[in-house]
N, C-alpha and C positions, 0 to 999 in steps of 0.2 A: 425617312426616304430622301435620298439625295436628288434634288430637282434642278433641272436646267430650264431656263426660260429663253426662248428665241422670239424676240419682239422687235422687228426692224423699226428704226427711228422713223416716226411719222407723226406730225402734230395732230392729225385727224384720228389717230388711234391711241394717243397718249393716255386717254381715260382708262384704258385697259391696264395700265401700270399699277392701279390701285390693287388689283388682284394679287400681285406678288410683292408689293412694297412692304418692306420691313420683315419679310419672311426668311431672309438669309439665303435665298436661292442664288445660284450662279446665273448671271444674266448676260445675254448677247443681244446687243442692239445695233451694232455697226453693220452696214451693208457690204462692206468689203472684207469678207472673211474667206480664207482659203478652204476648200473642201476638206483637206486633211485636218485642219484645225477644228472644223465643225464635227467631223467624224470622231476625233479624239474627245471632244466635249460630250457628245452624245454617248459614246462608249463608257464614259466615266460617271454617268448618272443613271438613276433608276427610273425617274419620271421625266418626260420631256413635255414642257408646256410651250405651245407655239401659238402666236396670236398676232393679229394685225389685219391688213387687207390681203385678200388672197383670191385664188381661182381654184378650179378643180385640179390644177397642177401643183398647188402648194402656195406658200406665202410669197407675195410680191416682194421682190428684192432678193429672193433666194431661189428662184425657180430652177436654176441649173443644179443647185444642190438637192432640191426636193425631188428631182427626177433621176438622181444618181442611184444606181442599183445598190451600192454598198450602204448609202444613207437609208434607203428604204428597208433593207434587210435589218439594219440596226434598230430602226423605229419599230419594226415588227416584234422585237424582243422587249420593248419598253412599255410602260404604262404611259399613255399619251393624253394630253389635253390639247385639242385643236379648235381654236376659236378664230375663224375667219369665214367669210362668205364662201359657201360651197365646199367647206371642208369635208362634208359628208361624202362627196364624190371621191375625193382623194383617199379618205379613210377606207371606204369600201373597196376601191380599186387596188389599194396597196396592202390590204390585209392588216390594218392597224387596229389595236384595241385601246379603249379608253373613252373619255368624254369628248364629244365633238358637236359642232354646229352645222346646220345647213345654211341657207341664205339667212343672213343676220342683218337686219336694218339698224344702222348706227348713224346714218346721215339722212338729211331731208331729201336729197336727190334719189336715194335708194327707195324711200317711201313713195316718192312720185313715180318711179319706175314701176312699182307694183300697184299703182292706183290707190294708194292709201292717203286720204286727205288728213293731214296732221299739221302740227305746229312744232317749231324747234323745241319748245318747252317739253313736249311729249317725248321727243327724241332724247333730250337731255335726261329726263326723268327715267326713261327706260334704260339708257346707258348706265346711269348712276346706280339704279336699283340692281341691275345685273352684276356690275363689278363688285359692289359691296357684299352682295350675297355670295358671289364666287369666292371672294376673299375669306369669308367666314366658313364656307363649306368645302373648300378645295381639298382638304384632308379627309373628308368623309368617304367611307366606303359606299355610301348610298347617294353619291353626289347628284345623280340624275333625278331621283325622286325628290330629294330635298330642294333642289333648284326649281324644278317644275312646280312644286307645291307652294313655293315662296315667291317666285318671280311671276306674280299675277297682279292684275289691277284693271281698272276701267280705262284701258288705253289700247288702241288698235295695234300699236307697235309692239307692246309687250305680248299681246295675244299672238301676233304673227311670229315673233321670235320664239316664244315658248313652244309653239308647235314644231319648231325646227331644232330642238335640243335632243341629243341622242347619247347612247352609251353602248359600247360593244365589249363584251368580255371575251376571254380566250375561246370558250365554247362556241360563241356566235361566229367568231372569225373562222374556226375550223369547219363549222357547218356551211358557211358561205363558200369556203374553198371547195367543199364537196359538191355543192350545187353547181359551181362554175365548172368543175371537172366533168360532171355529168353532161352539162350543156355542150362542152367541148367535144365530147365523144359522139354526140348525136349528129 
């Protein structure tokens, strides 16, 4: 499977590079990329892995691209891996399939925001466990089940994050669109 990684340069998310390091994937890290170049890159790959800091509107650093209708249409035809805070909102709203995260605590200030009393060591342990498991399981057809059953421990950060790991297949996307269409009619 030909894979494109979109991971904006950011020292606070550098730990995520373990997931794709040495895999031979095409990698985009620069923040100054033209929409046409991004569309060409996505068009020429089967799986699109997107990771870093983000919002319900996409990855920070590429928000104008992530809201582009042509970009979204292309993503809808690909197998995607979306690892950023609140990627779940983006995935559901845009009708994307693949593995994705909800709110994902990777920094101490995020844990504080959610009222989780923790130490930097717990954050580092959670981040490292997650990326090494993802690196090993990224090619698995059962990635969600494998990650959720392995990314466990006596750590409130891991428990929080594990509850916010998801996967949507093609059928789930179609069913969701049908539900939205019914709601629109009412």
